[in-house]
C-alpha positions in Angstrom: 0.1 0.0 0.1 1.5 2.9 -1.3 0.9 6.9 -1.2 2.2 8.7 -4.5 1.0 11.9 -4.7 -1.7 14.4 -2.2 -2.4 17.4 -4.5 -5.1 20.2 -3.1 -6.4 22.4 -5.8 -8.9 25.0 -6.9 -11.5 23.8 -9.1 -13.6 26.5 -10.7 -17.0 24.5 -11.9 -15.7 25.9 -15.0 -12.1 26.4 -16.3 -9.0 24.9 -15.7 -7.9 23.7 -12.1 -5.2 25.1 -10.4 -2.8 23.1 -8.3 -2.6 25.1 -4.7 -0.4 22.4 -2.7 1.1 19.0 -3.3 2.8 16.5 -1.7 4.6 13.6 -3.6 6.4 10.2 -2.5 8.1 9.0 -5.6 10.6 7.1 -4.3 9.3 3.4 -5.5 10.5 4.6 -8.7 13.8 5.2 -10.3 15.9 8.9 -10.4 15.1 8.8 -13.9 11.4 8.3 -14.1 10.8 10.4 -10.9 10.4 13.6 -13.3 8.5 12.0 -15.6 6.2 9.9 -12.9 5.6 13.6 -10.9 4.1 15.4 -14.3 1.9 12.0 -14.6 0.8 12.9 -11.2 -0.5 16.2 -11.7 -1.5 16.1 -15.3 -3.7 12.8 -13.9 -5.0 15.4 -10.6 -5.8 18.3 -12.8 -7.7 15.7 -15.2 -9.5 13.8 -12.9 -10.8 17.2 -10.5 -11.8 19.2 -14.1 -14.2 15.7 -14.4 -15.6 15.4 -11.2 -18.8 18.1 -10.5 -18.6 19.8 -7.0 -19.8 17.7 -4.1 -18.8 14.6 -5.7 -16.4 11.8 -5.2 -14.6 10.0 -7.4 -12.5 7.0 -8.1 -10.6 6.3 -11.3 -8.0 3.9 -11.8 -5.3 4.3 -14.8 -3.1 1.4 -15.0 -1.5 0.6 -11.6 -2.5 3.9 -10.3 -5.7 4.8 -8.8 -6.5 8.5 -7.5 -9.5 9.2 -5.2 -10.6 12.8 -5.8 -13.4 14.9 -3.7 -14.6 17.8 -5.2 -15.5 19.3 -2.3 -16.8 23.2 -4.5 -18.6 25.1 -1.7 -17.6 28.7 -1.6 -13.7 27.8 -1.6 -14.0 25.5 -4.6 -11.5 23.1 -3.1 -10.7 19.5 -4.2 -8.5 17.4 -3.2 -7.0 14.5 -5.0 -4.9 11.3 -3.7 -3.1 8.9 -5.9 -2.4 5.8 -4.7 -1.7 1.9 -5.7 -4.0 -0.6 -6.5 -4.0 -2.1 -2.5 -5.1 1.4 -0.6 -8.6 0.8 1.1 -11.0 3.6 -0.7 -12.3 4.7 2.7 -9.1 5.6 4.3 -7.9 7.2 1.0 -11.4 9.8 1.1 -11.0 10.0 5.1 -8.1 11.9 4.2 -8.7 13.8 1.4 -11.7 15.2 3.8 -8.8 15.9 6.6 -7.1 17.5 5.1 -9.6 19.8 3.1 -10.3 20.5 6.2 -7.4 21.6 7.6 -6.5 23.4 4.1 -9.3 25.9 4.9 -8.4 26.6 8.2 -4.6 27.8 7.6 -4.9 28.8 4.4 -6.9 32.4 3.7 -9.2 32.0 0.7 -7.3 35.5 -0.6 -4.2 33.7 -1.4 -5.9 31.3 -4.0 -5.1 33.4 -6.8 -1.6 33.3 -6.0 -0.8 29.6 -5.7 3.2 30.0 -5.3 3.0 31.8 -2.2 0.8 29.3 -0.1 3.1 27.4 2.5 1.2 24.1 3.3 3.7 22.1 4.9 1.2 20.0 6.4 0.5 17.8 3.2 4.7 16.4 3.1 2.9 15.8 7.1 0.0 13.8 5.7 1.8 11.6 3.3 4.6 10.1 5.1 2.1 9.4 8.0 -0.7 8.1 6.0 1.2 5.5 3.8 -0.2 3.3 7.0 -3.9 3.5 6.0 -4.6 2.5 9.5 -3.1 6.3 10.7 -6.2 8.0 8.5 -9.3 5.8 9.1 -10.2 4.9 12.8 -12.2 1.7 11.9 -9.0 -0.2 10.3 -7.0 0.8 13.4 -10.1 -0.1 16.1 -10.1 -3.6 13.5 -6.5 -4.0 14.1 -6.7 -3.4 17.8 -9.2 -6.1 18.6 -7.2 -8.2 16.1 -4.7 -8.1 18.6 -6.7 -8.3 21.4 -7.8 -11.9 20.4 -4.8 -12.9 19.6 -3.7 -12.1 22.9 -6.9 -13.6 24.5 -6.5 -16.9 22.3 -2.6 -17.0 23.6 -3.8 -16.7 27.5 -6.9 -18.9 27.1 -3.8 -21.6 26.0 -1.9 -20.7 28.4 -4.5 -21.2 31.5 -5.3 -24.3 29.5 -1.2 -25.5 29.4 -1.1 -24.5 33.4 -4.4 -26.0 34.1 -2.5 -29.5 32.3 0.2 -29.1 34.7 -2.1 -28.6 38.1 -3.5 -31.5 37.1 -0.5 -33.3 37.1 0.3 -31.9 40.6 -2.8 -33.1 41.8 -1.9 -36.6 40.5 1.2 -36.5 41.9 -0.5 -35.3 45.3 -2.6 -37.8 45.7 -0.2 -40.4 44.5 2.4 -38.4 47.5 -0.3 -39.0 50.0 -0.8 -42.9 49.4 3.3 -42.9 49.5 2.9 -40.4 52.6 0.3 -42.8 54.5 2.8 -46.2 53.3 6.3 -44.5 54.8 4.0 -43.7 58.3 2.7 -47.5 58.6 5.8 -49.0 57.4 7.9 -46.8 60.0 5.1 -47.5 62.5 5.5 -51.2 61.6 9.7 -50.6 62.1 9.4 -48.4 65.5 7.1 -51.0 66.8 9.8 -54.1 67.1 12.3 -51.8 68.3 10.8 -50.1 71.4 13.4 -49.9 74.3 12.1 -50.5 77.8 
């Protein structure tokens, strides 16, 4: 599971989309392919944004890349695109897009949208690094993983209790045998002592 690119775009209802902020992780591409891959990610982000109606979400697959787009529209006319591999789950991708758009609108004034080069939004780089693991973006996935881990621990605990129970059974059996031996020892000792009484 891999996130290649996250972009925030100005998406007017008619006209070309403009990239306001973007971050990419192209480390899985060879050094010579990174430039072309970056250009492809930008092109794909703009294209799917322009073709997604305002207020809608959409997923587009292009070869081994999947672009999830959320065109929020509204007064801000913002859209966000995340480009991932085929394995990255859909729900965390859209959760991340909603979260990043909310944070962008609170931290970046709408007046700066007309000059994208002046926009500073370093959090987008943090998001692309942090959410390479989709469980970070999706609380439901994280809770499911914790439940799975708890279930594994519970099974291990039950197994250890059963093993301990078996050992306890062995101890009880041994103590019963020991009781029988001690009774036999007592009787034998009593018999031995009775023949050697000093008067």
